[in-house]
MIVO-70735 format. One record per residue (C-alpha): residue in three letters; z, x, y; residue number from 1. Coordinates in nm, 4 decimals, padded with zeros to 6 digits. Layout:
// MIVO-70735
('Ala'; (Z; X; Y); NUM) ...
***
This chain:
// MIVO-70735
('Met'; (07.8965; 10.7375; 08.8054); 1) ('Lys'; (08.0726; 10.9797; 09.0444); 2) ('Ile'; (08.4439; 10.9800; 09.1205); 3) ('Cys'; (08.6554; 11.1782; 09.3629); 4) ('Pro'; (08.8494; 11.4584; 09.1864); 5) ('Ile'; (09.1454; 11.3952; 09.4194); 6) ('Cys'; (09.2011; 11.0172; 09.4162); 7) ('Asp'; (08.9913; 10.9143; 09.1101); 8) ('Lys'; (08.8018; 10.6506; 09.3069); 9) ('Lys'; (08.4266; 10.5885; 09.2980); 10) ('Ile'; (08.2307; 10.7690; 09.5688); 11) ('Thr'; (07.8730; 10.8092; 09.6820); 12) ('Gly'; (07.7467; 11.1482; 09.7910); 13) ('Thr'; (08.0192; 11.4076; 09.8442); 14) ('Trp'; (08.2232; 11.2174; 10.1056); 15) ('Cys'; (08.5368; 11.0347; 09.9853); 16) ('Arg'; (08.6294; 10.7406; 10.2087); 17) ('Ser'; (08.9841; 10.7315; 10.0699); 18) ('Cys'; (09.0637; 11.1033; 10.1046); 19) ('His'; (08.8563; 11.1427; 10.4229); 20) ('Arg'; (08.6946; 11.4663; 10.3083); 21) ('Phe'; (08.3925; 11.6220; 10.1398); 22) ('Val'; (08.4574; 11.6857; 09.7709); 23) ('Gln'; (08.2797; 11.8152; 09.4600); 24) ('Pro'; (08.2563; 11.4882; 09.2617); 25) ('Trp'; (08.3222; 11.4445; 08.8918); 26) ('Val'; (08.0344; 11.2811; 08.7041); 27) ('Ile'; (08.1366; 11.0503; 08.4188); 28) ('Lys'; (07.9592; 10.7982; 08.1985); 29) ('Asn'; (07.8957; 10.4579; 08.3506); 30) ('Asp'; (08.0811; 10.2800; 08.0664); 31) ('Ile'; (08.4114; 10.4507; 08.1517); 32) ('Tyr'; (08.6390; 10.2395; 08.3725); 33) ('Ile'; (08.8987; 10.4036; 08.5975); 34) ('Asn'; (09.1254; 10.1852; 08.8133); 35) ('Glu'; (08.8992; 09.8836; 08.7534); 36) ('Arg'; (08.8104; 09.6145; 08.4962); 37) ('His'; (08.5303; 09.6670; 08.2489); 38) ('Gly'; (08.2382; 09.4267; 08.2249); 39) ('Glu'; (08.2547; 09.1070; 08.0160); 40) ('Ala'; (08.0083; 09.2580; 07.7699); 41) ('His'; (08.2848; 09.4905; 07.6502); 42) ('His'; (08.5487; 09.2191; 07.5863); 43) ('Ser'; (08.4874; 09.2249; 07.2119); 44) ('Glu'; (08.5720; 09.5969; 07.2024); 45) ('Cys'; (08.8894; 09.5612; 07.4102); 46) ('Glu'; (09.2325; 09.5098; 07.2517); 47) ('Tyr'; (09.3507; 09.3233; 07.5617); 48) ('His'; (09.0648; 09.0692; 07.5672); 49) ('Asn'; (09.0286; 09.0580; 07.1874); 50) ('Pro'; (09.3806; 09.0592; 07.0336); 51) ('Val'; (09.2333; 09.0419; 06.6828); 52) ('Met'; (09.1289; 09.4072; 06.7209); 53) ('Gln'; (09.4848; 09.5079; 06.8035); 54) ('Phe'; (09.6218; 09.2924; 06.5185); 55) ('Asp'; (09.3919; 09.4604; 06.2665); 56) ('Ser'; (09.4606; 09.8141; 06.3860); 57) ('Gln'; (09.8393; 09.7978; 06.4387); 58) ('Asp'; (10.0656; 09.7699; 06.1302); 59) ('Tyr'; (10.3645; 09.6568; 06.3352); 60) ('Met'; (10.1851; 09.3300; 06.4235); 61) ('Lys'; (10.1234; 09.2307; 06.0617); 62) ('Pro'; (10.3570; 09.0007; 05.8571); 63) ('Gly'; (10.6084; 09.1819; 05.6385); 64) ('Tyr'; (10.6257; 09.4942; 05.8576); 65) ('Glu'; (10.9857; 09.4258; 05.9655); 66) ('Gln'; (11.1042; 09.3826; 05.6060); 67) ('Lys'; (10.9180; 09.7009; 05.5082); 68) ('Ile'; (11.1068; 09.9032; 05.7655); 69) ('Tyr'; (11.4462; 09.7277; 05.7804); 70) ('Gly'; (11.4643; 09.5517; 05.4421); 71) ('Thr'; (11.5314; 09.1844; 05.3685); 72) ('Ile'; (11.8033; 08.9840; 05.5417); 73) ('Glu'; (12.0200; 09.0046; 05.2262); 74) ('Asn'; (11.9861; 09.3825; 05.2093); 75) ('Arg'; (12.0640; 09.4232; 05.5781); 76) ('Thr'; (12.3768; 09.2010; 05.5437); 77) ('Glu'; (12.5036; 09.4061; 05.2491); 78) ('Lys'; (12.4472; 09.7347; 05.4343); 79) ('Lys'; (12.6323; 09.5985; 05.7371); 80) ('Arg'; (12.9393; 09.5010; 05.5243); 81) ('Asn'; (12.9518; 09.8457; 05.3602); 82) ('Ser'; (12.9238; 10.0113; 05.7011); 83) ('Glu'; (13.2114; 09.8042; 05.8424); 84) ('Lys'; (13.4326; 09.8968; 05.5438); 85) ('Lys'; (13.3689; 10.2669; 05.6041); 86) ('Lys'; (13.4464; 10.2303; 05.9746); 87) ('Lys'; (13.7807; 10.0575; 05.9032); 88) ('Ala'; (13.8779; 10.3219; 05.6453); 89) ('Gly'; (13.8112; 10.6062; 05.8850); 90) ('Lys'; (13.9836; 10.4509; 06.1861); 91) ('Pro'; (14.3430; 10.5765; 06.1200); 92) ('Val'; (14.2182; 10.9323; 06.0705); 93) ('Lys'; (14.0321; 10.9238; 06.4051); 94) ('Ile'; (14.3428; 10.7976; 06.5871); 95) ('Ile'; (14.5539; 11.0857; 06.4516); 96) ('Ile'; (14.2930; 11.3474; 06.5543); 97) ('Ile'; (14.2606; 11.2029; 06.9055); 98) ('Ala'; (14.6402; 11.2031; 06.9497); 99) ('Tyr'; (14.6610; 11.5748; 06.8607); 100) ('Ile'; (14.3799; 11.6564; 07.1118); 101) ('Val'; (14.5498; 11.4650; 07.3954); 102) ('Ile'; (14.8833; 11.6393; 07.3358); 103) ('Phe'; (14.7144; 11.9813; 07.3347); 104) ('Val'; (14.5170; 11.9197; 07.6585); 105) ('Leu'; (14.8236; 11.7908; 07.8461); 106) ('Gly'; (15.0187; 12.1001; 07.7443); 107) ('Val'; (14.7492; 12.3354; 07.8742); 108) ('Leu'; (14.7061; 12.1444; 08.2024); 109) ('Gly'; (15.0792; 12.1500; 08.2646); 110) ('Glu'; (15.0873; 12.5298; 08.2446); 111) ('Val'; (14.7843; 12.5621; 08.4777); 112) ('Val'; (14.9318; 12.3271; 08.7420); 113) ('Thr'; (15.2636; 12.5141; 08.7362); 114) ('Glu'; (15.0899; 12.8491; 08.7914); 115) ('Leu'; (14.8835; 12.7085; 09.0844); 116) ('Leu'; (15.1901; 12.5688; 09.2572); 117) ('Asp'; (15.3758; 12.9003; 09.2208); 118) ('Glu'; (15.0793; 13.0999; 09.3573); 119) ('Phe'; (15.0186; 12.8782; 09.6655); 120) ('Gly'; (15.3834; 12.8123; 09.7386); 121) ('Gly'; (15.3885; 12.4366; 09.6799); 122) ('Met'; (15.1642; 12.1275; 09.6646); 123) ('Glu'; (15.1114; 12.1076; 10.0447); 124) ('Asn'; (14.9528; 12.4521; 10.0544); 125) ('Val'; (14.7199; 12.3633; 09.7626); 126) ('Val'; (14.5985; 12.0481; 09.9434); 127) ('Glu'; (14.5374; 12.2458; 10.2650); 128) ('Ala'; (14.3331; 12.5103; 10.0836); 129) ('Val'; (14.1122; 12.2503; 09.9134); 130) ('Ser'; (14.0600; 12.0664; 10.2432); 131) ('Asp'; (13.9566; 12.3858; 10.4233); 132) ('Phe'; (13.7063; 12.4691; 10.1472); 133) ('Phe'; (13.5241; 12.1353; 10.1524); 134) ('Gly'; (13.5441; 12.1083; 10.5318); 135) ('Gly'; (13.3597; 12.4392; 10.5655); 136) ('Lys'; (13.0892; 12.3249; 10.3247); 137) ('Glu'; (13.0350; 12.0071; 10.5268); 138) ('Glu'; (12.9961; 12.2003; 10.8544); 139) ('Glu'; (12.7511; 12.4394; 10.6851); 140) ('Ser'; (12.5436; 12.1455; 10.5559); 141) ('Gln'; (12.5366; 11.9784; 10.8976); 142) ('Gly'; (12.4180; 12.3003; 11.0568); 143) ('Ala'; (12.1355; 12.3326; 10.8038); 144) ('Asn'; (12.0235; 11.9714; 10.8593); 145) ('His'; (12.0208; 12.0275; 11.2336); 146) ('Lys'; (11.7782; 12.3158; 11.1884); 147) ('Thr'; (11.5516; 12.1687; 10.9209); 148) ('Gly'; (11.5389; 11.7984; 11.0138); 149) ('Lys'; (11.4673; 11.5064; 10.7795); 150) ('Glu'; (11.2772; 11.7084; 10.5212); 151) ('Gly'; (11.5698; 11.9452; 10.4614); 152) ('Lys'; (11.3378; 12.2464; 10.5057); 153) ('Glu'; (11.3338; 12.4803; 10.8018); 154) ('Glu'; (11.0021; 12.4744; 10.9852); 155) ('Pro'; (10.8585; 12.8284; 10.9890); 156) ('Thr'; (10.8131; 12.9882; 11.3315); 157) ('Leu'; (10.4638; 12.9552; 11.4751); 158) ('Ser'; (10.2572; 13.2695; 11.4605); 159) ('Glu'; (10.1127; 13.4103; 11.7807); 160) ('Glu'; (09.7729; 13.2776; 11.6743); 161) ('His'; (09.9058; 12.9217; 11.6535); 162) ('Glu'; (10.1476; 12.9119; 11.9474); 163) ('Tyr'; (09.9305; 12.6431; 12.1063); 164) ('Leu'; (10.0780; 12.3978; 11.8517); 165) ('Ala'; (10.4167; 12.4255; 12.0249); 166) ('Ala'; (10.2850; 12.1720; 12.2789); 167) ('Ile'; (10.2962; 11.8932; 12.0175); 168) ('Glu'; (10.5333; 11.7876; 11.7395); 169) ('Pro'; (10.4311; 11.7112; 11.3789); 170) ('Ala'; (10.4250; 11.3409; 11.2943); 171) ('Tyr'; (10.5694; 11.4248; 10.9519); 172) ('Ser'; (10.5640; 11.6968; 10.6879); 173) ('Ser'; (10.5455; 11.7167; 10.3108); 174) ('Glu'; (10.5649; 11.9762; 10.0365); 175) ('Glu'; (10.2467; 11.9235; 09.8364); 176) ('Glu'; (10.2842; 12.2135; 09.5954); 177) ('Gln'; (10.5293; 12.4925; 09.5279); 178) ('Asp'; (10.5673; 12.7151; 09.8378); 179) ('Glu'; (10.3113; 12.5023; 10.0283); 180) ('Ile'; (10.4269; 12.2845; 10.3190); 181) ('Tyr'; (10.1974; 12.0660; 10.5301); 182) ('Tyr'; (10.2766; 11.9583; 10.8861); 183) ('Tyr'; (10.0613; 11.6605; 10.9892); 184) ('Tyr'; (09.9784; 11.5805; 11.3519); 185) ('Asp'; (09.8947; 11.2630; 11.5400); 186) ('Val'; (09.5225; 11.2434; 11.6184); 187) ('Asp'; (09.5739; 11.1805; 11.9920); 188) ('Asp'; (09.8088; 11.4803; 12.0126); 189) ('Val'; (09.5484; 11.7010; 11.8456); 190) ('Lys'; (09.2810; 11.5843; 12.0897); 191) ('Ser'; (09.5083; 11.6766; 12.3816); 192) ('Leu'; (09.5218; 12.0426; 12.2715); 193) ('His'; (09.1526; 12.1210; 12.3327); 194) ('His'; (09.1906; 12.4115; 12.0903); 195) ('Ala'; (08.9746; 12.4786; 11.7836); 196) ('Cys'; (09.1229; 12.4867; 11.4335); 197) ('Asp'; (09.0948; 12.7865; 11.1989); 198) ('Ser'; (08.7751; 12.6707; 11.0252); 199) ('Thr'; (08.4316; 12.8056; 11.1138); 200) ('His'; (08.2386; 12.6127; 11.3789); 201) ('Met'; (07.8755; 12.5699; 11.4745); 202) ('Glu'; (07.7344; 12.6220; 11.8219); 203) ('Asp'; (07.6875; 12.2462; 11.8566); 204) ('Asp'; (07.9563; 11.9928; 11.9340); 205) ('Met'; (07.9104; 11.6164; 11.9075); 206) ('Asp'; (07.7871; 11.5925; 12.2680); 207) ('Ser'; (07.4992; 11.8345; 12.2023); 208) ('Phe'; (07.4300; 11.7350; 11.8402); 209) ('Met'; (07.3781; 11.3603; 11.8825); 210) ('Pro'; (07.0880; 11.3945; 12.1326); 211) ('Lys'; (06.9125; 11.6146; 11.8734); 212) ('Val'; (06.9528; 11.3410; 11.6130); 213) ('Ala'; (06.8031; 11.0856; 11.8508); 214) ('Glu'; (06.5141; 11.3217; 11.9293); 215) ('Val'; (06.4257; 11.4008; 11.5658); 216) ('Phe'; (06.4631; 11.0403; 11.4462); 217) ('Pro'; (06.3190; 10.8259; 11.7261); 218) ('Gly'; (06.3196; 10.4568; 11.6548); 219) ('Tyr'; (06.5891; 10.4855; 11.3867); 220) ('Asp'; (06.8659; 10.2304; 11.4236); 221) ('Phe'; (07.1875; 10.4128; 11.3333); 222) ('Ser'; (07.5236; 10.2454; 11.2778); 223) ('Gln'; (07.8156; 10.4814; 11.3345); 224) ('Glu'; (08.1685; 10.4945; 11.1934); 225) ('Glu'; (08.4506; 10.7407; 11.2614); 226) ('Phe'; (08.7115; 10.8576; 11.0098); 227) ('Thr'; (09.0243; 11.0572; 11.0947); 228) ('Asp'; (09.4026; 11.0363; 11.0646); 229) ('Glu'; (09.7068; 11.2641; 11.0306); 230) ('Thr'; (09.6077; 11.3766; 10.6799); 231) ('Arg'; (09.2957; 11.5437; 10.8217); 232) ('Asn'; (09.4826; 11.7200; 11.1031); 233) ('Tyr'; (09.7459; 11.9568; 10.9752); 234) ('Arg'; (09.9035; 12.2995; 10.9623); 235) ('Met'; (09.9558; 12.4404; 10.6135); 236) ('Val'; (10.2197; 12.7099; 10.5587); 237) ('Tyr'; (10.2274; 12.9053; 10.2340); 238) ('Ser'; (10.5457; 13.0908; 10.1314); 239) ('Gly'; (10.6588; 13.0936; 10.4940); 240) ('Glu'; (10.3970; 13.3612; 10.5717); 241) ('Tyr'; (10.0310; 13.2565; 10.5526); 242) ('Glu'; (09.9324; 12.9545; 10.7612); 243) ('Tyr'; (09.6101; 12.7646; 10.8195); 244) ('Val'; (09.5279; 12.4918; 11.0721); 245) ('Trp'; (09.2631; 12.2268; 11.0020); 246) ('Phe'; (09.1472; 11.9548; 11.2441); 247) ('Glu'; (08.8758; 11.7131; 11.1282); 248) ('Thr'; (08.7054; 11.3922; 11.2284); 249) ('Val'; (08.4129; 11.2713; 11.0162); 250) ('Tyr'; (08.1334; 11.0634; 11.1668); 251) ('Gln'; (07.9077; 10.8557; 10.9410); 252) ('Leu'; (07.5626; 10.7626; 11.0712); 253) ('Glu'; (07.3730; 10.5136; 10.8546); 254) ('Cys'; (07.0098; 10.4049; 10.8674); 255) ('Asp'; (06.7619; 10.2562; 10.6215); 256) ('Asp'; (06.6454; 10.5903; 10.4772); 257) ('Phe'; (06.9630; 10.8018; 10.4544); 258) ('Leu'; (07.3231; 10.8588; 10.5579); 259) ('Leu'; (07.4264; 11.1462; 10.7833); 260) ('Tyr'; (07.7848; 11.2723; 10.7603); 261) ('Ile'; (07.9133; 11.5003; 11.0375); 262) ('Ser'; (08.2405; 11.6932; 11.0081); 263) ('Ala'; (08.3730; 11.7873; 11.3530); 264) ('Asp'; (08.6863; 11.9478; 11.4939); 265) ('Thr'; (08.9134; 11.6663; 11.6173); 266) ('Ser'; (09.0386; 11.8760; 11.9083); 267) ('Thr'; (08.7149; 12.0336; 12.0377); 268) ('Asn'; (08.4420; 11.8154; 11.8754); 269) ('Glu'; (08.2692; 12.1329; 11.7535); 270) ('Leu'; (08.0844; 12.0850; 11.4249); 271) ('His'; (08.2108; 12.2242; 11.0942); 272) ('Ala'; (07.9218; 12.0918; 10.8833); 273) ('Tyr'; (07.6769; 11.8054; 10.8392); 274) ('Glu'; (07.5212; 11.6436; 10.5324); 275) ('Phe'; (07.2206; 11.4222; 10.4636); 276) ('Tyr'; (07.2843; 11.1834; 10.1772); 277) ('Leu'; (06.9952; 11.0066; 10.0037); 278) ('Ile'; (07.0244; 10.7346; 09.7381); 279) ('Gln'; (06.7399; 10.7582; 09.4846); 280) ('Pro'; (06.5082; 10.9236; 09.7404); 281) ('Glu'; (06.1306; 10.8962; 09.7342); 282) ('Ser'; (05.8625; 11.0619; 09.9463); 283) ('Lys'; (05.9538; 10.8573; 10.2555); 284) ('Glu'; (06.3166; 10.9678; 10.2523); 285) ('Tyr'; (06.2292; 11.3330; 10.1875); 286) ('Ala'; (05.9823; 11.3234; 10.4766); 287) ('Ala'; (06.2478; 11.1837; 10.7103); 288) ('Val'; (06.5085; 11.4481; 10.6255); 289) ('Tyr'; (06.2513; 11.7266; 10.6242); 290) ('Ser'; (06.1706; 11.6472; 10.9879); 291) ('Trp'; (06.5215; 11.7667; 11.0773); 292) ('Phe'; (06.4881; 12.0914; 10.8857); 293) ('Ala'; (06.1418; 12.1491; 11.0339); 294) ('Ala'; (06.2903; 12.1189; 11.3836); 295) ('Tyr'; (06.6107; 12.3216; 11.3448); 296) ('Leu'; (06.5931; 12.5143; 11.0142); 297) ('Pro'; (06.2180; 12.5721; 10.9853); 298) ('Glu'; (06.2294; 12.8573; 10.7340); 299) ('Ala'; (06.4324; 12.6649; 10.4758); 300) ('Phe'; (06.1424; 12.4541; 10.3423); 301) ('Gly'; (05.7692; 12.4765; 10.4037); 302) ('Ser'; (05.7099; 12.1029; 10.3641); 303) ('Ala'; (05.8668; 11.7767; 10.2517); 304) ('Glu'; (05.7018; 11.8286; 09.9131); 305) ('Glu'; (05.8586; 12.1732; 09.8836); 306) ('Met'; (06.1994; 12.0230; 09.9668); 307) ('Glu'; (06.1524; 11.7580; 09.6979); 308) ('Ala'; (06.0533; 12.0240; 09.4428); 309) ('Phe'; (06.3611; 12.2282; 09.5333); 310) ('Val'; (06.5870; 11.9267; 09.4773); 311) ('Lys'; (06.4345; 11.8566; 09.1365); 312) ('Gln'; (06.4822; 12.2211; 09.0357); 313) ('Val'; (06.8487; 12.2039; 09.1401); 314) ('Glu'; (06.8929; 11.8949; 08.9233); 315) ('Glu'; (06.7446; 12.0753; 08.6240); 316) ('Asp'; (06.9629; 12.3824; 08.6826); 317) ('Gly'; (07.2933; 12.1944; 08.6816); 318) ('Gly'; (07.3028; 11.9887; 09.0002); 319) ('Tyr'; (07.4397; 12.2308; 09.2606); 320) ('Glu'; (07.2836; 12.5179; 09.4554); 321) ('Thr'; (07.3315; 12.7010; 09.7860); 322) ('Met'; (07.0998; 12.9181; 09.9929); 323) ('Asp'; (07.1777; 13.1504; 10.2839); 324) ('Tyr'; (07.0129; 13.0804; 10.6176); 325) ('Gly'; (07.1182; 13.3410; 10.8719); 326) ('Asp'; (07.4628; 13.2500; 11.0037); 327) ('Tyr'; (07.4547; 12.9298; 10.7985); 328) ('Tyr'; (07.4118; 12.8233; 10.4404); 329) ('Ile'; (07.2448; 12.5132; 10.2975); 330) ('Trp'; (07.3840; 12.3359; 09.9931); 331) ('Cys'; (07.2184; 12.0850; 09.7633); 332) ('Tyr'; (07.4027; 11.8547; 09.5248); 333) ('Val'; (07.2192; 11.6210; 09.2860); 334) ('Ser'; (07.3687; 11.3631; 09.0496); 335) ('Asp'; (07.2166; 11.0511; 08.8915); 336) ('Gly'; (06.9232; 11.0715; 09.1316); 337) ('Glu'; (07.1469; 11.0795; 09.4410); 338) ('Val'; (07.0902; 11.3809; 09.6654); 339) ('Ser'; (07.3081; 11.5571; 09.9226); 340) ('Leu'; (07.1618; 11.8260; 10.1502); 341) ('Gly'; (07.4206; 11.9869; 10.3750); 342) ('Val'; (07.4471; 12.2662; 10.6316); 343) ('Glu'; (07.7592; 12.4688; 10.7095); 344) ('Arg'; (07.8499; 12.7868; 10.8994); 345) ('Asn'; (07.8973; 13.0939; 10.6800); 346) ('Tyr'; (08.2591; 13.2065; 10.6593); 347) ('Phe'; (08.1655; 13.5758; 10.6500); 348) 
***
């Protein structure tokens, strides 16, 4: 079973529907249950569904435990009487000590108040000084809030590289980690910019990529879904110096043989990456995906059989592998028979 390392929810492939992003999944045993109920077959092993287990393993649930820890009722009553006698005996002494402390504190405070009045020239001057002090603090706080807004943090000035963001306002911001602040933008506002984010992009955008899909997979009936929101369109500022802008919309194309995930820039529709996801693939599925590589990445694999052999080798070697392909790189991720083959632009 695979779960997202960010939200701990079950996922298929490397795309998390909840986080709206590609992730490197965690692989755990199928009999481990996270944020869900276990199967009825495990009720006998569960303390919740089988209270006898909890009764046998926890001493505090067994008869006689309370007496073992606190003693019998008679013993507890006797201890309580002895304790009350000691409290009554010590009460006069405590009263005398408290009286001495009160007298001492009042004497010290009287001397301090007298010195303050002499220094400021009377009570009216003391009140005025205190009022001026707190009034100045209030004005200072109001000025800071005016600059920083609801979050209480001043928004760093846009760098020259990101001045195009001045045309829109963040929907909200949050401090995810120490010295890291995220400013999230409305999807429609991002689309209005027509400016690429800081990630690498392919030559294709969605308008040029989709006709290629239709050409390579004629007769395939694809259903399409679109995933994007403010959390996938943001500006990240680190320590008020380094900043990075990321715009993403993910398109999911589904057919009988595979899923195709496409990560595109929300503002320009240029592609960041795409991924073929196969569930327990056989020769038919490998042949279908290979037809894409044969058309647009012909030197990656010599045949569908060679692609299948490569996937099996990746599984044996740990489940993850990448290969360079000119300006791009191809990644392969294998887990529990599920296969992801993706293509992304090299960063360097």
